[in-house]
N, C-alpha and C positions, 0 to 999 in steps of 0.2 A: 504493500500500500504506500510505501514511502517513495516510490519512483515518481519522477516529475509528470509523466503522462497519466499516472493514476491520480495524482493530485488535481490535475486539470479536469479529469473526468468527474471527480468528486465535486468540484466547484460547479461543473455543468449540471450535475444531478441536483445540486442545491438550488441553482437558478431555476431549473425546471419545476421543482417542487414549489418554489415561491410563486412562479407564474400560475401554476395550478391553484394555489391557495388564493390568488387574486381573481380567479375565475377565468383565466386565459387558458383555454384548452386547445388552442391552435398551434402551440409550440411543440416541437419534437426534438429529441436529442439524436444527432447523427450517430450511426453505428460505427464502431472502430473495427480494426482487424484483430483485436485481442479477443480471445475466447476464454473469459474468466468470469468470476462472480460479479464484477462491476458491469460487464457487458449484459449479463442476465438481468441485473437491476435496470439498466437502460432499456432493455426490451420491455420489461414489465411496466415501467413508468410510462413509456410511450403507449403501451396497450391501455393502461388505465386512463390516460389523457384522451385517447381515441374513444373509449367507451363512455367516458364522462361527457365528452362533446356530443356524441350521438344520443345519449339519454337525456341530457339537459336541453340541447339545442336541436332537437329533432326537426325534420322538414316541416315547414308550415307553422311552427310555433314562433310567435312574435309577441314580446311583452311591450305593449304600446306606451308604457310609462317611462321606460329608460332606454330601450334598445337603440333608438335613433340618436341619442345623445352620446353613446359610448362606442360608436363605430367610426371607422376611418375609411373614406373612399380614396383609394390610391390609384394614380395613373402614371404610367411610364410611356414616353414617346421614344420609339426605337427606329433606327434606319433599317434598310433591307437586310443588313448583316446582323441585326439584333444588337447593335451598339446603342447604348443609352444616350439619347440626344437631349431629352428634357424630362421633367417629372414634377409632380406637385410636391411641395415641401414636406408634407406629412409622411412621406416614405422614410425620411431620415429618422423619425420617431419610431417607426415600426422596425426598421432594420438596424438602427444604431450607427450607420455610417454617415459621414458628412457629405455635403453636396459635392465637394471636391473629390472625395473618394469614389463617387458614383458616376459623375458626369463624364461622358465619352469613354466609358468602360463597357466591355462586353457583358451582356446580361448573364452569361454563363458563370461569371465570377461570383454572382450573388444567388445562385440556385444550386441545389444538390445534384450529384451525378445522375441520379435517376430522372430528375427533371430535365436534364440536358438532352436525354434521349427523346423525351416527349416533345421538347421544343424543336428538335430536328425535324420531326414529322410535321409540325405546324409551319416551320420555315418552308419546307418543300411544298406544302399545300398552298401557302400564300404566293409562292412563285408561279405555280401552275394556274391559280385562279385568284385574281385580285379582289374578288368579292367574297372570298372565303372568310367565314367567321366561325369561331368555335369557343368552347369553354374547356380549358385544360387545367387539371389539378397540378400545381407546382409547389415545391418546397423551397422557400427562400431561406438563405443562411443569414443569421444575424451576426453582428459584430461579436456577440457573446457566445458564439458557436452553438446557438439553438436553431432549429428549423421552424419556420412559420409556414404552415400549410394554408394554401389559398386556392380557391377555384377562380382562375383568371379568364377573363373575356379577352380574346385576341382578335383584332380585325384591322383593316385599313379603312381610312375615311375615303369617301368618294372623291376621286380626282387628286388624291395626295399620295406620295410614295411612302410616307411615314406609317409605322405600325403602332397601334394603340394597344397597350396591355393594361387592363384595369382589374382591380380586386378590392374586396371589402375585408377589413380586419378590425379586431378590437383595438381601441386606443390603449397605449401603454399606461400603466398605473399613474405615472407622473401627471398625465393630462387630466385625470379625474378630478384632482383638487382644483384646477383652474375652472373646469366646467361646473363643479359643485359651487364654487365661489360665484360664478356668473349666474347660476340658477338662484342662489340665495339673494343676490342683489337685484334681481329682476322685480 
């Protein structure tokens, strides 16, 4: 347990448990190449997060009192090679990277290896058919080494070469206090 890679994995487990305690069940811990007890814990915690997300936020359930206040609509504008050209500022709160870290970088740097394969299919489909639109599940990698699962809408705008990738995610915990203050002062 004293090895540096194990210490990093324990910190990641800790961060994931706090995210779940805050009600964020979209995060996932990336699997490593190690086959040990920590890896078993990672798999189990990911499974618990998935089950909690499915049971609490099952399809069609919307809490009209708070749901719309605590979600974040995120949009990335990509070129035909899926290089990030622009984005709305809220993505930095979701992923933890700065604007400078993300701008003009390949989207592949911010998604999991499994998502890169899914994205390759979308790239090919967009090249063949400019009116292609789809929803693809992607796992974004945060600066803290967690994965944020999101169902992303991917499409081109009419008459424009840019690709729009949009998804909805929960706001980070830090944002709740600002929103709560705004609600109280209304």
